[in-house]
N, CA and C atoms as an extended XYZ file, in Angstrom:
285
Properties=species:S:1:pos:R:3:atomname:S:1:resname:S:1:resid:I:1 pbc="F F F"
N         0.830       -1.175        0.009 N   MET     1
C         0.006       -0.003        0.007 CA  MET     1
C         0.885        1.253       -0.008 C   MET     1
N         0.549        2.204       -0.842 N   ILE     2
C         1.295        3.465       -0.912 CA  ILE     2
C         0.653        4.455        0.037 C   ILE     2
N         1.506        5.131        0.794 N   GLU     3
C         1.017        6.093        1.770 CA  GLU     3
C         1.341        7.507        1.320 C   GLU     3
N         0.388        8.412        1.502 N   VAL     4
C         0.636        9.828        1.221 CA  VAL     4
C         1.236       10.440        2.476 C   VAL     4
N         2.474       10.920        2.332 N   THR     5
C         3.182       11.546        3.424 CA  THR     5
C         3.287       13.031        3.177 C   THR     5
N         3.635       13.781        4.235 N   PHE     6
C         3.912       15.203        4.040 CA  PHE     6
C         5.028       15.422        3.045 C   PHE     6
N         6.035       14.563        3.055 N   GLU     7
C         7.166       14.695        2.142 CA  GLU     7
C         6.751       14.480        0.687 C   GLU     7
N         5.936       13.433        0.467 N   LYS     8
C         5.420       13.194       -0.901 CA  LYS     8
C         4.569       14.342       -1.371 C   LYS     8
N         3.716       14.831       -0.472 N   LEU     9
C         2.833       15.930       -0.819 CA  LEU     9
C         3.663       17.178       -1.139 C   LEU     9
N         4.673       17.464       -0.379 N   GLU    10
C         5.548       18.611       -0.621 CA  GLU    10
C         6.205       18.524       -1.988 C   GLU    10
N         6.630       17.325       -2.376 N   LYS    11
C         7.223       17.101       -3.685 CA  LYS    11
C         6.258       17.555       -4.806 C   LYS    11
N         5.001       17.171       -4.635 N   TYR    12
C         4.017       17.502       -5.659 CA  TYR    12
C         3.631       18.992       -5.616 C   TYR    12
N         3.634       19.598       -4.444 N   PHE    13
C         3.442       21.038       -4.349 CA  PHE    13
C         4.541       21.765       -5.137 C   PHE    13
N         5.788       21.335       -4.902 N   GLN    14
C         6.915       21.986       -5.592 CA  GLN    14
C         6.833       21.791       -7.101 C   GLN    14
N         6.467       20.597       -7.517 N   LEU    15
C         6.341       20.296       -8.951 CA  LEU    15
C         5.293       21.194       -9.606 C   LEU    15
N         4.147       21.305       -8.964 N   THR    16
C         3.069       22.128       -9.511 CA  THR    16
C         3.422       23.606       -9.454 C   THR    16
N         4.093       24.039       -8.415 N   GLU    17
C         4.538       25.436       -8.325 CA  GLU    17
C         5.528       25.761       -9.450 C   GLU    17
N         6.459       24.845       -9.731 N   ARG    18
C         7.397       25.033      -10.823 CA  ARG    18
C         6.632       25.145      -12.156 C   ARG    18
N         5.672       24.260      -12.324 N   ALA    19
C         4.892       24.267      -13.574 CA  ALA    19
C         4.094       25.570      -13.726 C   ALA    19
N         3.480       26.005      -12.624 N   ARG    20
C         2.650       27.230      -12.661 CA  ARG    20
C         3.507       28.457      -13.012 C   ARG    20
N         4.739       28.475      -12.518 N   LYS    21
C         5.654       29.612      -12.809 CA  LYS    21
C         6.222       29.553      -14.226 C   LYS    21
N         6.348       28.336      -14.753 N   LYS    22
C         6.996       28.181      -16.053 CA  LYS    22
C         6.118       28.534      -17.238 C   LYS    22
N         4.844       28.223      -17.148 N   VAL    23
C         3.953       28.412      -18.306 CA  VAL    23
C         3.765       29.900      -18.614 C   VAL    23
N         3.551       30.126      -19.892 N   THR    24
C         3.191       31.498      -20.366 CA  THR    24
C         1.990       31.378      -21.322 C   THR    24
N         1.111       32.357      -21.266 N   PRO    25
C        -0.079       32.296      -22.120 CA  PRO    25
C         0.312       32.454      -23.593 C   PRO    25
N        -0.375       31.650      -24.413 N   ILE    26
C        -0.222       31.811      -25.891 CA  ILE    26
C        -1.592       31.822      -26.571 C   ILE    26
N        -2.626       31.964      -25.766 N   ALA    27
C        -3.970       32.121      -26.359 CA  ALA    27
C        -3.959       33.345      -27.237 C   ALA    27
N        -4.594       33.238      -28.402 N   ASN    28
C        -4.443       34.347      -29.347 CA  ASN    28
C        -5.761       35.028      -29.751 C   ASN    28
N        -6.806       34.783      -28.991 N   ASN    29
C        -8.049       35.507      -29.259 CA  ASN    29
C        -8.831       35.600      -27.948 C   ASN    29
N        -9.873       36.431      -27.992 N   GLU    30
C       -10.635       36.708      -26.765 CA  GLU    30
C       -11.259       35.451      -26.162 C   GLU    30
N       -11.814       34.599      -27.025 N   GLU    31
C       -12.447       33.376      -26.548 CA  GLU    31
C       -11.439       32.441      -25.885 C   GLU    31
N       -10.271       32.257      -26.507 N   ASP    32
C        -9.237       31.416      -25.899 CA  ASP    32
C        -8.683       32.039      -24.619 C   ASP    32
N        -8.538       33.340      -24.601 N   ASN    33
C        -8.082       33.992      -23.368 CA  ASN    33
C        -9.057       33.787      -22.235 C   ASN    33
N       -10.345       33.844      -22.539 N   SER    34
C       -11.362       33.610      -21.544 CA  SER    34
C       -11.292       32.167      -21.019 C   SER    34
N       -11.144       31.214      -21.925 N   ARG    35
C       -11.009       29.806      -21.534 CA  ARG    35
C        -9.761       29.578      -20.682 C   ARG    35
N        -8.662       30.219      -21.077 N   LEU    36
C        -7.434       30.070      -20.308 CA  LEU    36
C        -7.592       30.657      -18.915 C   LEU    36
N        -8.272       31.772      -18.813 N   GLU    37
C        -8.484       32.378      -17.488 CA  GLU    37
C        -9.217       31.427      -16.580 C   GLU    37
N       -10.231       30.744      -17.118 N   ILE    38
C       -10.989       29.756      -16.322 CA  ILE    38
C       -10.084       28.615      -15.928 C   ILE    38
N        -9.258       28.121      -16.821 N   MET    39
C        -8.384       26.987      -16.511 CA  MET    39
C        -7.353       27.360      -15.429 C   MET    39
N        -6.809       28.555      -15.523 N   LEU    40
C        -5.832       29.002      -14.522 CA  LEU    40
C        -6.497       29.210      -13.165 C   LEU    40
N        -7.724       29.716      -13.186 N   LYS    41
C        -8.455       29.861      -11.922 CA  LYS    41
C        -8.713       28.510      -11.281 C   LYS    41
N        -9.084       27.527      -12.090 N   MET    42
C        -9.304       26.191      -11.574 CA  MET    42
C        -8.000       25.638      -10.956 C   MET    42
N        -6.890       25.838      -11.635 N   CYS    43
C        -5.596       25.405      -11.088 CA  CYS    43
C        -5.348       26.047       -9.756 C   CYS    43
N        -5.471       27.367       -9.701 N   ASP    44
C        -5.209       28.105       -8.450 CA  ASP    44
C        -6.178       27.694       -7.340 C   ASP    44
N        -7.429       27.459       -7.686 N   ASP    45
C        -8.419       27.034       -6.685 CA  ASP    45
C        -8.063       25.661       -6.125 C   ASP    45
N        -7.615       24.766       -6.976 N   TYR    46
C        -7.212       23.450       -6.496 CA  TYR    46
C        -5.968       23.492       -5.635 C   TYR    46
N        -5.062       24.402       -5.970 N   ILE    47
C        -3.868       24.586       -5.108 CA  ILE    47
C        -4.320       25.077       -3.738 C   ILE    47
N        -5.205       26.033       -3.720 N   PHE    48
C        -5.741       26.551       -2.441 CA  PHE    48
C        -6.410       25.429       -1.664 C   PHE    48
N        -7.247       24.648       -2.347 N   ASP    49
C        -7.938       23.539       -1.676 CA  ASP    49
C        -6.918       22.529       -1.124 C   ASP    49
N        -5.928       22.231       -1.897 N   SER    50
C        -4.934       21.265       -1.463 CA  SER    50
C        -4.230       21.701       -0.184 C   SER    50
N        -3.916       22.992       -0.118 N   LYS    51
C        -3.269       23.516        1.117 CA  LYS    51
C        -4.230       23.439        2.287 C   LYS    51
N        -5.497       23.706        2.037 N   TYR    52
C        -6.500       23.604        3.090 CA  TYR    52
C        -6.568       22.169        3.630 C   TYR    52
N        -6.653       21.204        2.694 N   PHE    53
C        -6.725       19.796        3.102 CA  PHE    53
C        -5.461       19.394        3.872 C   PHE    53
N        -4.312       19.832        3.355 N   ARG    54
C        -3.040       19.518        4.043 CA  ARG    54
C        -3.027       20.060        5.447 C   ARG    54
N        -3.406       21.326        5.581 N   ASP    55
C        -3.417       21.956        6.901 CA  ASP    55
C        -4.451       21.354        7.839 C   ASP    55
N        -5.491       20.713        7.265 N   SER    56
C        -6.501       20.046        8.081 CA  SER    56
C        -6.112       18.604        8.407 C   SER    56
N        -4.958       18.153        7.844 N   GLY    57
C        -4.489       16.798        8.108 CA  GLY    57
C        -5.035       15.756        7.151 C   GLY    57
N        -5.793       16.176        6.144 N   ASP    58
C        -6.356       15.230        5.168 CA  ASP    58
C        -5.407       15.165        3.965 C   ASP    58
N        -4.357       14.345        4.105 N   LEU    59
C        -3.312       14.273        3.093 CA  LEU    59
C        -3.762       13.618        1.794 C   LEU    59
N        -4.698       12.709        1.882 N   VAL    60
C        -5.189       12.037        0.665 CA  VAL    60
C        -5.946       13.043       -0.196 C   VAL    60
N        -6.829       13.817        0.396 N   SER    61
C        -7.552       14.831       -0.377 CA  SER    61
C        -6.606       15.917       -0.880 C   SER    61
N        -5.599       16.277       -0.068 N   ALA    62
C        -4.607       17.255       -0.493 CA  ALA    62
C        -3.855       16.763       -1.698 C   ALA    62
N        -3.481       15.465       -1.689 N   PHE    63
C        -2.742       14.879       -2.807 CA  PHE    63
C        -3.585       14.896       -4.073 C   PHE    63
N        -4.860       14.533       -3.934 N   GLY    64
C        -5.756       14.528       -5.077 CA  GLY    64
C        -5.899       15.943       -5.648 C   GLY    64
N        -6.069       16.926       -4.779 N   ALA    65
C        -6.306       18.299       -5.239 CA  ALA    65
C        -5.077       18.894       -5.932 C   ALA    65
N        -3.876       18.599       -5.413 N   ILE    66
C        -2.685       19.152       -6.055 CA  ILE    66
C        -2.487       18.515       -7.417 C   ILE    66
N        -2.854       17.253       -7.571 N   ASN    67
C        -2.750       16.633       -8.879 CA  ASN    67
C        -3.777       17.172       -9.866 C   ASN    67
N        -4.975       17.476       -9.373 N   TYR    68
C        -5.962       18.154      -10.227 CA  TYR    68
C        -5.421       19.529      -10.680 C   TYR    68
N        -4.799       20.262       -9.765 N   ALA    69
C        -4.235       21.580      -10.111 CA  ALA    69
C        -3.246       21.444      -11.267 C   ALA    69
N        -2.353       20.483      -11.127 N   HIS    70
C        -1.330       20.301      -12.177 CA  HIS    70
C        -1.995       19.849      -13.489 C   HIS    70
N        -3.035       19.057      -13.383 N   ALA    71
C        -3.730       18.591      -14.600 CA  ALA    71
C        -4.339       19.747      -15.388 C   ALA    71
N        -4.847       20.772      -14.702 N   TRP    72
C        -5.384       21.939      -15.416 CA  TRP    72
C        -4.299       22.633      -16.217 C   TRP    72
N        -3.099       22.739      -15.628 N   LEU    73
C        -1.976       23.346      -16.360 CA  LEU    73
C        -1.603       22.465      -17.558 C   LEU    73
N        -1.469       21.196      -17.306 N   ASP    74
C        -1.065       20.251      -18.357 CA  ASP    74
C        -2.053       20.270      -19.518 C   ASP    74
N        -3.358       20.307      -19.196 N   ALA    75
C        -4.354       20.337      -20.247 CA  ALA    75
C        -4.250       21.628      -21.067 C   ALA    75
N        -4.041       22.751      -20.396 N   ALA    76
C        -3.910       24.017      -21.132 CA  ALA    76
C        -2.687       24.035      -22.046 C   ALA    76
N        -1.619       23.370      -21.622 N   VAL    77
C        -0.438       23.240      -22.478 CA  VAL    77
C        -0.778       22.352      -23.676 C   VAL    77
N        -1.399       21.249      -23.387 N   LYS    78
C        -1.707       20.245      -24.424 CA  LYS    78
C        -2.615       20.847      -25.523 C   LYS    78
N        -3.571       21.670      -25.147 N   ILE    79
C        -4.488       22.207      -26.162 CA  ILE    79
C        -4.013       23.543      -26.735 C   ILE    79
N        -2.849       24.017      -26.315 N   GLY    80
C        -2.248       25.193      -26.966 CA  GLY    80
C        -2.676       26.529      -26.388 C   GLY    80
N        -3.147       26.561      -25.149 N   LEU    81
C        -3.471       27.836      -24.539 CA  LEU    81
C        -2.296       28.368      -23.665 C   LEU    81
N        -1.444       27.442      -23.264 N   LEU    82
C        -0.234       27.805      -22.495 CA  LEU    82
C         0.976       27.201      -23.182 C   LEU    82
N         2.091       27.892      -23.076 N   ASP    83
C         3.345       27.368      -23.578 CA  ASP    83
C         4.107       26.760      -22.409 C   ASP    83
N         4.420       25.469      -22.529 N   GLY    84
C         5.187       24.770      -21.523 CA  GLY    84
C         6.657       24.801      -21.778 C   GLY    84
N         7.061       25.520      -22.819 N   HIS    85
C         8.458       25.738      -23.175 CA  HIS    85
C         9.219       24.421      -23.360 C   HIS    85
N         8.532       23.428      -23.925 N   GLY    86
C         9.185       22.182      -24.269 CA  GLY    86
C         9.538       21.292      -23.101 C   GLY    86
N         9.072       21.611      -21.896 N   ASP    87
C         9.417       20.860      -20.705 CA  ASP    87
C         8.537       19.613      -20.604 C   ASP    87
N         9.038       18.481      -21.144 N   ASP    88
C         8.239       17.291      -21.130 CA  ASP    88
C         8.352       16.504      -19.792 C   ASP    88
N         9.030       17.096      -18.818 N   ASN    89
C         9.011       16.543      -17.454 CA  ASN    89
C         7.837       17.115      -16.674 C   ASN    89
N         7.418       18.318      -17.014 N   LEU    90
C         6.322       18.968      -16.302 CA  LEU    90
C         4.996       18.867      -17.028 C   LEU    90
N         5.048       18.668      -18.360 N   PHE    91
C         3.815       18.763      -19.180 CA  PHE    91
C         3.805       17.687      -20.237 C   PHE    91
N         2.583       17.432      -20.725 N   THR    92
C         2.396       16.617      -21.909 CA  THR    92
C         2.461       17.598      -23.089 C   THR    92
N         3.574       17.586      -23.775 N   ILE    93
C         3.815       18.557      -24.844 CA  ILE    93
C         3.004       18.186      -26.078 C   ILE    93
N         2.327       19.156      -26.710 N   PRO    94
C         1.557       18.861      -27.939 CA  PRO    94
C         2.448       18.313      -29.029 C   PRO    94
N         1.850       17.507      -29.887 N   ASP    95
C         2.561       16.942      -31.046 CA  ASP    95
C         2.906       18.010      -32.050 C   ASP    95
């Protein structure tokens, strides 16, 4: 059985923080900018939720939330709304 520890959770917080800082917007019209804004808000909201769960001692929910946060970034890179700058360790780079 795999256990979620504070150390494992911290690793994923750092990974998502690095990803959040690395991306840059490449949306090129108003509609895409609006979609990107929603995706980034979802990412930030899940980061906030993850910290809340962590601070409440619910490490499993914190782990799930931080992974959802990263997934929003990854999805925005994959569909071309964010530039992941070729970092295939942090993102699923588009073909």
